[in-house]
KEPA-906988 format. One record per residue (C-alpha): residue number from 1; x, y, z; residue in three letters. Coordinates in Angstrom, 3 decimals. Example, Ala and Ser with C-alpha at 12.3 -4.5 7.8 and 13.67 -1.06 7.14 Angstrom:
BEGIN
num: 1	px: 12.300	py: -4.500	pz: 7.800	residuo: Ala
num: 2	px: 13.670	py: -1.060	pz: 7.140	residuo: Ser
! end
This chain:
BEGIN
num: 1	px: 50.835	py: -61.816	pz: -5.651	residuo: Met
num: 2	px: 48.107	py: -59.228	pz: -6.408	residuo: Pro
num: 3	px: 47.819	py: -57.984	pz: -9.917	residuo: Ser
num: 4	px: 49.185	py: -54.467	pz: -10.576	residuo: Pro
num: 5	px: 45.907	py: -53.530	pz: -12.201	residuo: Tyr
num: 6	px: 43.957	py: -54.566	pz: -9.117	residuo: Leu
num: 7	px: 46.270	py: -52.552	pz: -6.878	residuo: Val
num: 8	px: 45.912	py: -49.506	pz: -9.110	residuo: Ala
num: 9	px: 42.157	py: -49.847	pz: -9.132	residuo: Thr
num: 10	px: 42.003	py: -50.103	pz: -5.345	residuo: Val
num: 11	px: 44.324	py: -47.123	pz: -5.020	residuo: Ala
num: 12	px: 42.155	py: -45.036	pz: -7.334	residuo: Val
num: 13	px: 39.008	py: -45.976	pz: -5.434	residuo: Ile
num: 14	px: 40.662	py: -45.221	pz: -2.102	residuo: Phe
num: 15	px: 41.916	py: -41.871	pz: -3.391	residuo: Ala
num: 16	px: 38.432	py: -40.975	pz: -4.676	residuo: Ala
num: 17	px: 36.844	py: -41.834	pz: -1.330	residuo: Ile
num: 18	px: 39.534	py: -39.909	pz: 0.502	residuo: Leu
num: 19	px: 39.002	py: -36.958	pz: -1.810	residuo: Gly
num: 20	px: 35.282	py: -36.979	pz: -1.100	residuo: Leu
num: 21	px: 35.991	py: -36.956	pz: 2.621	residuo: Leu
num: 22	px: 38.710	py: -34.323	pz: 2.535	residuo: Val
num: 23	px: 37.850	py: -31.917	pz: -0.260	residuo: Ile
num: 24	px: 34.817	py: -29.636	pz: -0.096	residuo: Arg
num: 25	px: 33.660	py: -26.938	pz: -2.499	residuo: Ile
num: 26	px: 31.975	py: -23.873	pz: -1.006	residuo: Val
num: 27	px: 30.075	py: -21.587	pz: -3.367	residuo: Arg
num: 28	px: 30.489	py: -17.838	pz: -3.401	residuo: Asp
num: 29	px: 27.195	py: -17.248	pz: -1.568	residuo: Tyr
num: 30	px: 27.951	py: -19.879	pz: 1.101	residuo: Glu
num: 31	px: 30.203	py: -20.217	pz: 4.107	residuo: Arg
num: 32	px: 31.332	py: -23.405	pz: 5.825	residuo: Ala
num: 33	px: 31.473	py: -23.484	pz: 9.620	residuo: Val
num: 34	px: 34.088	py: -26.138	pz: 10.481	residuo: Val
num: 35	px: 34.055	py: -28.095	pz: 13.751	residuo: Phe
num: 36	px: 37.154	py: -30.010	pz: 14.817	residuo: Arg
num: 37	px: 36.472	py: -32.613	pz: 17.473	residuo: Leu
num: 38	px: 33.294	py: -30.724	pz: 18.352	residuo: Gly
num: 39	px: 34.973	py: -27.340	pz: 18.730	residuo: Arg
num: 40	px: 34.184	py: -24.613	pz: 16.205	residuo: Val
num: 41	px: 37.153	py: -23.290	pz: 14.258	residuo: Leu
num: 42	px: 35.890	py: -20.568	pz: 11.954	residuo: Arg
num: 43	px: 33.773	py: -19.949	pz: 8.864	residuo: Ala
num: 44	px: 35.649	py: -20.876	pz: 5.694	residuo: Lys
num: 45	px: 35.021	py: -20.187	pz: 2.051	residuo: Gly
num: 46	px: 34.254	py: -19.559	pz: -0.661	residuo: Pro
num: 47	px: 36.295	py: -21.951	pz: -2.759	residuo: Gly
num: 48	px: 38.107	py: -25.186	pz: -1.964	residuo: Leu
num: 49	px: 38.537	py: -26.264	pz: 1.671	residuo: Ile
num: 50	px: 40.178	py: -29.340	pz: 3.151	residuo: Leu
num: 51	px: 38.831	py: -31.371	pz: 6.044	residuo: Leu
num: 52	px: 40.466	py: -34.014	pz: 8.193	residuo: Ile
num: 53	px: 38.400	py: -37.190	pz: 7.885	residuo: Pro
num: 54	px: 36.674	py: -38.351	pz: 11.092	residuo: Leu
num: 55	px: 37.941	py: -35.242	pz: 12.840	residuo: Val
num: 56	px: 36.390	py: -32.278	pz: 11.086	residuo: Asp
num: 57	px: 32.717	py: -31.695	pz: 10.433	residuo: Arg
num: 58	px: 31.323	py: -28.938	pz: 8.223	residuo: Met
num: 59	px: 27.996	py: -27.057	pz: 8.287	residuo: Val
num: 60	px: 27.102	py: -24.917	pz: 5.268	residuo: Lys
num: 61	px: 25.258	py: -21.640	pz: 5.717	residuo: Ile
num: 62	px: 23.874	py: -19.532	pz: 2.878	residuo: Thr
num: 63	px: 24.471	py: -15.780	pz: 2.898	residuo: Leu
num: 64	px: 21.774	py: -14.993	pz: 0.366	residuo: Arg
num: 65	px: 18.767	py: -12.854	pz: 1.259	residuo: Val
num: 66	px: 15.859	py: -15.015	pz: 2.369	residuo: Gln
num: 67	px: 12.161	py: -14.230	pz: 2.524	residuo: Thr
num: 68	px: 9.753	py: -15.699	pz: 5.027	residuo: Leu
num: 69	px: 5.972	py: -15.441	pz: 4.878	residuo: Asp
num: 70	px: 4.801	py: -14.853	pz: 8.447	residuo: Val
num: 71	px: 1.614	py: -16.806	pz: 9.125	residuo: Ala
num: 72	px: -1.570	py: -14.776	pz: 9.807	residuo: Pro
num: 73	px: -1.844	py: -13.759	pz: 13.441	residuo: Gln
num: 74	px: -5.039	py: -13.028	pz: 15.397	residuo: Asp
num: 75	px: -4.507	py: -9.605	pz: 16.987	residuo: Ile
num: 76	px: -6.732	py: -7.460	pz: 19.196	residuo: Ile
num: 77	px: -5.867	py: -3.796	pz: 18.725	residuo: Thr
num: 78	px: -5.777	py: -1.261	pz: 21.542	residuo: Ser
num: 79	px: -9.325	py: -0.144	pz: 20.631	residuo: Asp
num: 80	px: -10.558	py: -3.760	pz: 21.017	residuo: Thr
num: 81	px: -10.963	py: -4.662	pz: 17.342	residuo: Val
num: 82	px: -10.089	py: -8.233	pz: 16.381	residuo: Ser
num: 83	px: -8.110	py: -8.461	pz: 13.128	residuo: Val
num: 84	px: -5.969	py: -11.036	pz: 11.377	residuo: Lys
num: 85	px: -2.621	py: -9.779	pz: 10.070	residuo: Val
num: 86	px: 0.123	py: -11.466	pz: 8.086	residuo: Asn
num: 87	px: 3.497	py: -10.086	pz: 7.065	residuo: Ala
num: 88	px: 6.628	py: -10.822	pz: 5.068	residuo: Val
num: 89	px: 10.116	py: -10.952	pz: 6.581	residuo: Leu
num: 90	px: 13.323	py: -10.330	pz: 4.620	residuo: Ile
num: 91	px: 16.612	py: -11.291	pz: 6.300	residuo: Phe
num: 92	px: 20.082	py: -12.740	pz: 5.728	residuo: Arg
num: 93	px: 22.909	py: -14.252	pz: 7.735	residuo: Val
num: 94	px: 25.877	py: -11.972	pz: 8.395	residuo: Ile
num: 95	px: 27.662	py: -14.123	pz: 11.010	residuo: Asp
num: 96	px: 27.622	py: -17.828	pz: 10.061	residuo: Pro
num: 97	px: 29.224	py: -18.958	pz: 13.326	residuo: Val
num: 98	px: 26.521	py: -17.336	pz: 15.469	residuo: Lys
num: 99	px: 23.811	py: -18.675	pz: 13.145	residuo: Ala
num: 100	px: 25.087	py: -22.227	pz: 13.739	residuo: Val
num: 101	px: 26.016	py: -22.260	pz: 17.426	residuo: Ile
num: 102	px: 23.677	py: -19.543	pz: 18.698	residuo: Gly
num: 103	px: 20.383	py: -21.221	pz: 17.751	residuo: Val
num: 104	px: 19.237	py: -24.654	pz: 16.629	residuo: Asp
num: 105	px: 17.423	py: -23.471	pz: 13.460	residuo: Asp
num: 106	px: 17.861	py: -19.789	pz: 12.747	residuo: Phe
num: 107	px: 15.170	py: -19.730	pz: 10.032	residuo: Val
num: 108	px: 12.473	py: -21.237	pz: 12.261	residuo: Ala
num: 109	px: 13.577	py: -19.164	pz: 15.246	residuo: Ala
num: 110	px: 13.469	py: -15.935	pz: 13.225	residuo: Thr
num: 111	px: 9.997	py: -16.816	pz: 11.943	residuo: Gly
num: 112	px: 8.621	py: -17.476	pz: 15.429	residuo: Leu
num: 113	px: 10.226	py: -14.293	pz: 16.704	residuo: Leu
num: 114	px: 8.564	py: -12.399	pz: 13.859	residuo: Ala
num: 115	px: 5.145	py: -13.775	pz: 14.857	residuo: Gln
num: 116	px: 5.479	py: -12.755	pz: 18.506	residuo: Thr
num: 117	px: 6.847	py: -9.327	pz: 17.569	residuo: Thr
num: 118	px: 3.953	py: -8.803	pz: 15.168	residuo: Leu
num: 119	px: 1.396	py: -9.541	pz: 17.887	residuo: Arg
num: 120	px: 3.223	py: -7.413	pz: 20.446	residuo: Ser
num: 121	px: 3.666	py: -4.271	pz: 18.319	residuo: Ile
num: 122	px: 0.310	py: -4.301	pz: 16.540	residuo: Leu
num: 123	px: -1.572	py: -5.181	pz: 19.718	residuo: Gly
num: 124	px: -0.639	py: -1.766	pz: 21.095	residuo: Gly
num: 125	px: -1.814	py: 0.151	pz: 18.016	residuo: Ala
num: 126	px: -5.284	py: 1.366	pz: 17.093	residuo: Glu
num: 127	px: -7.141	py: 0.159	pz: 14.025	residuo: Leu
num: 128	px: -6.874	py: 3.515	pz: 12.232	residuo: Asp
num: 129	px: -3.097	py: 3.610	pz: 12.637	residuo: Ser
num: 130	px: -2.896	py: -0.022	pz: 11.537	residuo: Leu
num: 131	px: -4.618	py: 0.919	pz: 8.265	residuo: Leu
num: 132	px: -3.065	py: 4.329	pz: 7.620	residuo: Thr
num: 133	px: 0.342	py: 4.338	pz: 9.353	residuo: Glu
num: 134	px: 1.870	py: 1.117	pz: 8.091	residuo: Arg
num: 135	px: 5.257	py: 2.655	pz: 7.305	residuo: Asp
num: 136	px: 5.792	py: 3.661	pz: 10.918	residuo: Gln
num: 137	px: 4.590	py: 0.281	pz: 12.198	residuo: Leu
num: 138	px: 6.893	py: -1.512	pz: 9.743	residuo: Asn
num: 139	px: 9.844	py: 0.491	pz: 11.050	residuo: Glu
num: 140	px: 8.954	py: -0.409	pz: 14.645	residuo: Asn
num: 141	px: 8.643	py: -4.089	pz: 13.752	residuo: Leu
num: 142	px: 11.991	py: -4.107	pz: 11.974	residuo: Gln
num: 143	px: 13.783	py: -2.300	pz: 14.826	residuo: Ala
num: 144	px: 12.515	py: -4.667	pz: 17.538	residuo: Val
num: 145	px: 13.079	py: -7.799	pz: 15.476	residuo: Leu
num: 146	px: 16.547	py: -6.760	pz: 14.272	residuo: Ala
num: 147	px: 17.807	py: -6.178	pz: 17.811	residuo: Ala
num: 148	px: 16.834	py: -9.716	pz: 18.884	residuo: Lys
num: 149	px: 17.840	py: -11.542	pz: 15.694	residuo: Ala
num: 150	px: 21.310	py: -9.947	pz: 15.756	residuo: Ala
num: 151	px: 22.179	py: -12.296	pz: 18.652	residuo: Leu
num: 152	px: 21.972	py: -15.157	pz: 16.140	residuo: Trp
num: 153	px: 24.026	py: -13.422	pz: 13.454	residuo: Gly
num: 154	px: 20.916	py: -12.607	pz: 11.426	residuo: Val
num: 155	px: 20.330	py: -9.211	pz: 9.847	residuo: Glu
num: 156	px: 16.658	py: -8.260	pz: 9.436	residuo: Val
num: 157	px: 16.426	py: -6.047	pz: 6.374	residuo: Gln
num: 158	px: 12.679	py: -5.550	pz: 6.285	residuo: Ser
num: 159	px: 9.482	py: -6.518	pz: 8.077	residuo: Met
num: 160	px: 6.393	py: -5.508	pz: 6.102	residuo: Glu
num: 161	px: 2.712	py: -5.863	pz: 6.961	residuo: Ile
num: 162	px: 1.193	py: -7.566	pz: 3.941	residuo: Lys
num: 163	px: -2.530	py: -7.865	pz: 4.629	residuo: His
num: 164	px: -4.998	py: -6.855	pz: 7.331	residuo: Val
num: 165	px: -8.159	py: -8.970	pz: 7.377	residuo: Asp
num: 166	px: -11.043	py: -7.144	pz: 9.081	residuo: Leu
num: 167	px: -14.242	py: -8.760	pz: 10.378	residuo: Pro
num: 168	px: -17.221	py: -8.618	pz: 8.028	residuo: Glu
num: 169	px: -19.195	py: -6.305	pz: 10.310	residuo: Gly
num: 170	px: -16.283	py: -3.900	pz: 10.586	residuo: Met
num: 171	px: -15.853	py: -3.815	pz: 6.801	residuo: Arg
num: 172	px: -19.538	py: -2.956	pz: 6.353	residuo: Arg
num: 173	px: -19.344	py: -0.233	pz: 9.010	residuo: Ala
num: 174	px: -16.262	py: 1.287	pz: 7.371	residuo: Met
num: 175	px: -17.970	py: 1.160	pz: 3.969	residuo: Ala
num: 176	px: -20.985	py: 3.025	pz: 5.362	residuo: Arg
num: 177	px: -18.700	py: 5.559	pz: 7.003	residuo: Gln
num: 178	px: -16.814	py: 6.121	pz: 3.755	residuo: Ala
num: 179	px: -20.082	py: 6.514	pz: 1.833	residuo: Glu
num: 180	px: -21.400	py: 9.017	pz: 4.380	residuo: Ala
num: 181	px: -18.150	py: 10.967	pz: 4.149	residuo: Glu
num: 182	px: -18.416	py: 11.095	pz: 0.345	residuo: Arg
num: 183	px: -22.024	py: 12.305	pz: 0.564	residuo: Glu
num: 184	px: -20.976	py: 14.979	pz: 3.046	residuo: Arg
num: 185	px: -18.227	py: 16.188	pz: 0.738	residuo: Gln
num: 186	px: -20.644	py: 16.210	pz: -2.215	residuo: Ala
num: 187	px: -23.163	py: 18.315	pz: -0.293	residuo: Lys
num: 188	px: -20.440	py: 20.742	pz: 0.762	residuo: Ile
num: 189	px: -19.271	py: 21.141	pz: -2.829	residuo: Val
num: 190	px: -22.858	py: 21.639	pz: -4.052	residuo: Ala
num: 191	px: -23.534	py: 24.223	pz: -1.346	residuo: Ala
num: 192	px: -20.360	py: 26.100	pz: -2.220	residuo: Glu
num: 193	px: -21.393	py: 26.074	pz: -5.874	residuo: Gly
num: 194	px: -24.840	py: 27.444	pz: -5.029	residuo: Glu
num: 195	px: -23.275	py: 30.137	pz: -2.866	residuo: His
num: 196	px: -20.898	py: 31.220	pz: -5.634	residuo: Gln
num: 197	px: -23.736	py: 31.183	pz: -8.186	residuo: Ala
num: 198	px: -25.912	py: 33.313	pz: -5.912	residuo: Ala
num: 199	px: -23.101	py: 35.818	pz: -5.446	residuo: Glu
num: 200	px: -22.572	py: 35.969	pz: -9.216	residuo: Ala
num: 201	px: -26.294	py: 36.511	pz: -9.876	residuo: Leu
num: 202	px: -26.448	py: 39.201	pz: -7.217	residuo: Thr
num: 203	px: -23.501	py: 41.000	pz: -8.783	residuo: Ser
num: 204	px: -25.023	py: 40.703	pz: -12.270	residuo: Ala
num: 205	px: -28.387	py: 42.031	pz: -11.076	residuo: Ala
num: 206	px: -26.650	py: 44.968	pz: -9.443	residuo: Arg
num: 207	px: -24.857	py: 45.837	pz: -12.706	residuo: Val
num: 208	px: -27.983	py: 45.434	pz: -14.833	residuo: Leu
num: 209	px: -30.034	py: 47.506	pz: -12.407	residuo: Gly
num: 210	px: -27.742	py: 50.496	pz: -12.804	residuo: Thr
num: 211	px: -28.184	py: 50.580	pz: -16.604	residuo: Asn
num: 212	px: -31.630	py: 49.802	pz: -18.165	residuo: Pro
num: 213	px: -30.108	py: 49.574	pz: -21.646	residuo: Val
num: 214	px: -27.928	py: 46.646	pz: -20.581	residuo: Ser
num: 215	px: -31.025	py: 44.950	pz: -19.205	residuo: Leu
num: 216	px: -32.755	py: 45.371	pz: -22.574	residuo: Gln
num: 217	px: -29.710	py: 43.965	pz: -24.389	residuo: Leu
num: 218	px: -29.689	py: 40.976	pz: -22.093	residuo: Arg
num: 219	px: -33.365	py: 40.464	pz: -22.824	residuo: Tyr
num: 220	px: -32.730	py: 40.484	pz: -26.573	residuo: Leu
num: 221	px: -29.830	py: 38.089	pz: -26.224	residuo: Gln
num: 222	px: -32.061	py: 35.671	pz: -24.336	residuo: Thr
num: 223	px: -34.624	py: 35.850	pz: -27.153	residuo: Leu
num: 224	px: -31.930	py: 35.008	pz: -29.698	residuo: Val
num: 225	px: -30.835	py: 31.999	pz: -27.661	residuo: Glu
num: 226	px: -34.422	py: 30.762	pz: -27.333	residuo: Val
num: 227	px: -35.095	py: 31.242	pz: -31.045	residuo: Ala
num: 228	px: -32.069	py: 29.136	pz: -31.977	residuo: Ser
num: 229	px: -33.790	py: 26.025	pz: -30.628	residuo: Glu
num: 230	px: -35.520	py: 23.914	pz: -33.275	residuo: Gln
num: 231	px: -39.245	py: 23.200	pz: -33.175	residuo: His
num: 232	px: -39.906	py: 25.997	pz: -30.749	residuo: Ser
num: 233	px: -42.395	py: 28.818	pz: -30.669	residuo: Thr
num: 234	px: -41.216	py: 32.137	pz: -29.337	residuo: Thr
num: 235	px: -43.591	py: 34.648	pz: -27.758	residuo: Leu
num: 236	px: -42.400	py: 38.242	pz: -27.568	residuo: Phe
num: 237	px: -43.932	py: 40.044	pz: -24.627	residuo: Pro
num: 238	px: -44.542	py: 43.684	pz: -25.583	residuo: Ile
num: 239	px: -45.378	py: 46.406	pz: -23.105	residuo: Pro
num: 240	px: -49.078	py: 47.383	pz: -23.363	residuo: Ile
num: 241	px: -48.445	py: 51.060	pz: -23.839	residuo: His
num: 242	px: -46.719	py: 50.351	pz: -27.162	residuo: Leu
num: 243	px: -49.917	py: 48.832	pz: -28.546	residuo: Ala
num: 244	px: -51.937	py: 52.054	pz: -27.952	residuo: Gln
num: 245	px: -50.596	py: 53.551	pz: -31.192	residuo: Ala
num: 246	px: -52.231	py: 50.800	pz: -33.259	residuo: Phe
num: 247	px: -55.712	py: 51.134	pz: -31.790	residuo: Arg
num: 248	px: -58.363	py: 52.753	pz: -34.148	residuo: Pro
num: 249	px: -59.369	py: 56.327	pz: -33.410	residuo: Ile
num: 250	px: -62.987	py: 56.364	pz: -32.255	residuo: Pro
num: 251	px: -65.444	py: 58.402	pz: -34.396	residuo: Glu
num: 252	px: -66.942	py: 61.541	pz: -32.874	residuo: Ala
num: 253	px: -70.549	py: 61.134	pz: -31.801	residuo: Ala
num: 254	px: -73.190	py: 63.263	pz: -33.778	residuo: Pro
num: 255	px: -74.405	py: 66.292	pz: -31.986	residuo: Ser
num: 256	px: -78.090	py: 66.766	pz: -31.206	residuo: Asp
num: 257	px: -78.416	py: 69.906	pz: -33.328	residuo: Gly
num: 258	px: -77.324	py: 68.171	pz: -36.562	residuo: Ala
! end
């Protein structure tokens, strides 16, 4: 007759194995899609769920937000410029049943769909819009991708262009264009400054011309400014008619009758 201890040990082991086959724990951010004899029942969880051994099968799906780095894609824009663009995709599962039975691997399928959508949308855009209108392009990418991924129970929250790699020749051409544009702006600013200075000088000359005293005061002020410089010699130009008063009076010539 078997020992009671042996029977108890076998019973405990059998109960543990049965518990492992029957009892499942689903975390709060997960859902369990249960299949019974190959037919899907529903998504269960979170918490404790019970399965019928050899009858039920469970597939866990995470509901957390996932990020996917879209591999760089070679794209020819509508103005025939070859660029390499990569992006980042942010998505999450909102319908676990569709994510399991609607596609074999929803993560891989969403990534491949993101690559084809990236080539399709950006291939119809020009290079300038690709560099300056990224927000609009991101919205277009998200809208197209979300409509297709929804069939798999996947919600696309964001599709962002991360980097645009231009050819070396194009980068040099754009650098030269930017430098030429900066030089043009600098020349325009300098010309505007010269124009304003000329207008100011013209106005000042007009005011000084109407009043000779103001011209003399301006002259004296300039002399004071020049004299304030160290190690400088200042020459005062004096009108020639002022020096006539300091010339010696010539003596009268003797007359012949003296």
